[in-house]
Every structure is written in C-alpha cells, then in structure tokens.
C-alpha positions in Angstrom: 0.0 0.0 0.0 1.4 3.5 -0.9 2.2 5.8 2.0 0.3 9.0 2.6 3.3 11.0 1.5 3.6 9.1 -1.7 0.0 9.7 -2.6 0.4 13.4 -1.8 3.5 13.6 -3.9 1.8 11.9 -6.9 -1.2 14.3 -6.7 1.3 17.2 -6.7 3.1 15.6 -9.7 -0.3 15.3 -11.4 -1.2 18.9 -11.0 2.3 20.1 -12.0 2.4 17.9 -15.2 -1.2 18.9 -16.0 -0.4 22.6 -15.7 2.7 22.1 -17.9 0.7 20.4 -20.5 2.9 17.3 -20.2 0.3 14.6 -21.0 3.0 11.9 -21.1 4.0 12.7 -17.5 0.4 12.7 -16.5 -0.2 9.4 -18.1 2.9 7.8 -16.5 1.3 8.4 -13.1 -1.6 6.0 -14.0 -1.6 2.2 -13.9 -1.8 0.4 -17.2 -5.4 -0.6 -16.6 -6.4 2.7 -14.9 -9.9 4.2 -15.1 -10.6 8.0 -15.3 -14.1 9.6 -15.2 -13.9 13.4 -15.7 -16.4 14.5 -14.8 -17.5 11.6 -12.7 -20.8 11.0 -14.6 -19.0 11.0 -18.0 -18.1 7.9 -19.9 -15.0 6.3 -18.4 -11.6 6.2 -20.1 -10.1 2.8 -19.5 -6.4 2.0 -19.8 -3.3 4.2 -19.7 -3.4 4.9 -23.4 -7.1 6.0 -23.2 -6.3 8.2 -20.2 -3.4 9.8 -22.1 -5.7 10.4 -25.1 -8.3 12.0 -22.8 -5.8 14.4 -21.2 -4.2 15.2 -24.6 -7.7 16.1 -26.0 -8.3 18.3 -23.0 -5.1 20.2 -23.6 -5.8 20.6 -27.3 -9.1 22.4 -26.4 -7.3 25.2 -24.5 -4.5 27.6 -25.0 -3.4 27.1 -21.4 -4.5 25.4 -18.2 -3.3 26.0 -14.7 -4.4 23.3 -12.2 -3.9 24.1 -8.5 -4.8 22.5 -5.2 -7.0 24.9 -3.3 -6.9 22.9 -0.1 -5.1 20.1 1.7 -4.6 16.7 0.0 -6.5 14.2 2.2 -5.0 10.7 2.0 -5.9 7.6 3.8 -5.6 3.9 3.0 -5.1 3.8 -0.8 -7.3 6.9 -1.5 -6.5 10.6 -1.9 -8.9 13.5 -2.4 -8.1 17.1 -3.2 -10.0 20.3 -4.0 -8.7 21.8 -7.2 -9.2 24.8 -9.3 -8.5 24.7 -13.1 -8.1 28.0 -14.9 -8.2 27.7 -18.6 -7.9 30.1 -21.5 -9.2 29.9 -25.1 -8.4 33.0 -27.0 -9.6 35.9 -24.9 -11.9 33.8 -22.8 -10.7 32.8 -19.4 -12.7 30.5 -17.1 -12.2 28.6 -13.9 -13.8 25.4 -12.6 -13.8 24.2 -9.0 -13.2 20.4 -8.8 -12.8 17.7 -6.3 -10.6 14.8 -7.6 -10.6 11.5 -5.8 -7.8 9.1 -6.6 -7.5 5.4 -5.8 -3.9 4.0 -5.8 -2.8 0.5 -6.5 -0.2 -1.4 -4.6 2.6 -0.1 -6.8 1.6 3.5 -5.9 0.2 4.3 -9.4 -3.2 5.9 -9.9 -5.7 3.0 -10.5 -8.8 5.2 -10.6 -9.5 8.9 -10.7 -12.9 10.6 -10.4 -13.4 14.3 -11.0 -16.4 15.8 -9.3 -17.6 19.0 -11.1 -20.4 20.1 -13.4 -21.0 23.0 -15.8 -22.5 24.9 -12.9 -19.0 25.0 -11.4 -17.5 26.9 -14.3 -17.2 30.7 -13.9 -15.5 33.5 -15.8 -12.3 34.9 -14.5 
C-alpha cells in the first residue's frame, strides 16, 4: 500500500504535469489498466493509453491550463482526495472550474482510478 506522503507527492506531480501540458508525464502516473471519469458522470476512459488520449484532448481544447490544489490533499488507505481549481484560456476567454478529484492508488503507488467531481455549474468566468 502506498504511503500518505507518496499519494500526496503523486497528486502534486499530477497537478504540475497537467499545468505544464505534459500529458506523457500525467499518463505515467496512472496504472496500465487505470480508469478515469472526468467529470464523474461522463463515460470512463479505461487503460493508460485512453487516459493519455483524454488528457491530450483536454489540452488541445485550451490555449493554457493551470491546475492548482485549493486545499489540503487528504489521503488515507489507498485513496486521496483534493479540492482543485483549473483556470483555462481559449483566445480571450478565461474561465475557472472548482473540482474535487478522488484518486485510488494500486499497490505499486500508481493511480488506478480517478474521479473528478464537477459540473458545468462549477465553471465561472475569471
């Protein structure tokens, strides 16, 4: 089982790589058979390659994205949850979305499952 510190470190690596637009680094944090639902009620992306493709598509939509934790990373057992804020720009439009991501880690310390809790109602202009 991963340590609390390991899970916090991985979440921090996730936000840093996401903000840098480094989809390969993001994908490398996920298990080969990982599942991502972003938002949580959307169809799941299953497998590291599908997860990578999802994040690549997300970054192709925006000119920039800054993903930051807005509170403490809570980690226990093999789960971590964190409140996040994503600020994105497309041309002259800049918006932010408040998110809560919940991560499940496998025994190797990789992300096995990630669920992003947000809706269109959480998107606001900046």
